C-alpha positions, 0 to 999 in steps of 0.5 A: 910451673913448667920450664917453659913458664919459668923461661917466659917469666924470666924473659918477661921480667928481664925484657919487659918489667912491670906494666900496671896497665896491661895487668889491669887489662888482664884483671878486667878481662878475667873479671868479665869472664872473657876466655883466657886466650890473650897473647902472652906478655912476650908475644904482645911485646912482639906485636909492639915491635913489629909495628914500630919496626914497619913504622905502622900508621894503620894497623888491622886487628881481627879478634879484639877480645878484651883488648890486650893485644890491641893495647900492644898494637896501639903502643907501636903506632907511629905518630898520627896512627890508628888501629881498626880492630874487629870483634864479633861479641858486643860484650867483649867489645865493651870490655875492650873499650874500657881497657883502651880508655884506661890505657889512654888509647881510645882515641887511636883505636876504632872498635868495630863490632860485628862479623869480621868478614862484614867489617873487612868487606866494609873496609874494602868498599869504603876504600880504606887506606892501606894497612901496614900491619894486620894481625889475625887472632879470631876463629881459625877456620875463618883465617883463609877468608880474613887473609883474602880480605886483608890482601885487599887492604895492604900495600908492598911492605905491609905485614900479616901476622897469624896467631895460634898456627901450631896448636900443640902440634896438631896442625901437622895432622892432615887427617884432622877434621877439627875446624881450627886445624883445617882452617889453619892448614888452609891459611898456611897453604894460602900463605905459601902459595900466594906469589904476593907474599914471602912467609915463614912460621915460628913455633913457640913454647911458654906460658901459652903451651906449644903453639906458634905464629906465621908472618908474611910480608907483602912483596 
């Protein structure tokens, strides 16, 4: 175990303690053969804290996987709140629904299956009420488009969070032809150039290695 992981374990043990529901979610995801790309416990707790900090009643997530991050987001909802989460893979969505049921959160989460852009366009078309927190954690090459749609679905004061923006430092490679890198660089450029947003990014180390997240607030 690396020093990064040691620190993550210490911080999680000190600040979060044991959480049987979340451990069961990870076990279910592993048993179903889902990719082990969930946020870490500390990162998940950050999502809960951010949702509570903005008193989020409506949260939008792009990239459900097995619902681990979704549980964290839903736990941060203000009373009467709701999460809409987008998942391309029907099998992943079914695992997520089981996990949300186990967590007692199925009634406050709407899992929408299909390509995320189709779901986001449908939300725009139906005149969905503004979201107070948006979490982007799906295919990184799609993030510039997800951001463009998300900006139609938020209000001043809303937060937009993008995960996995450092990618072991490879994001700094302007010559990379990796779609995840080029998509991330375009996403970060869009955050920095858009006059509607104040944005920053934070590098992270820990159980998930060297990565980071971007966070922006709508002016």
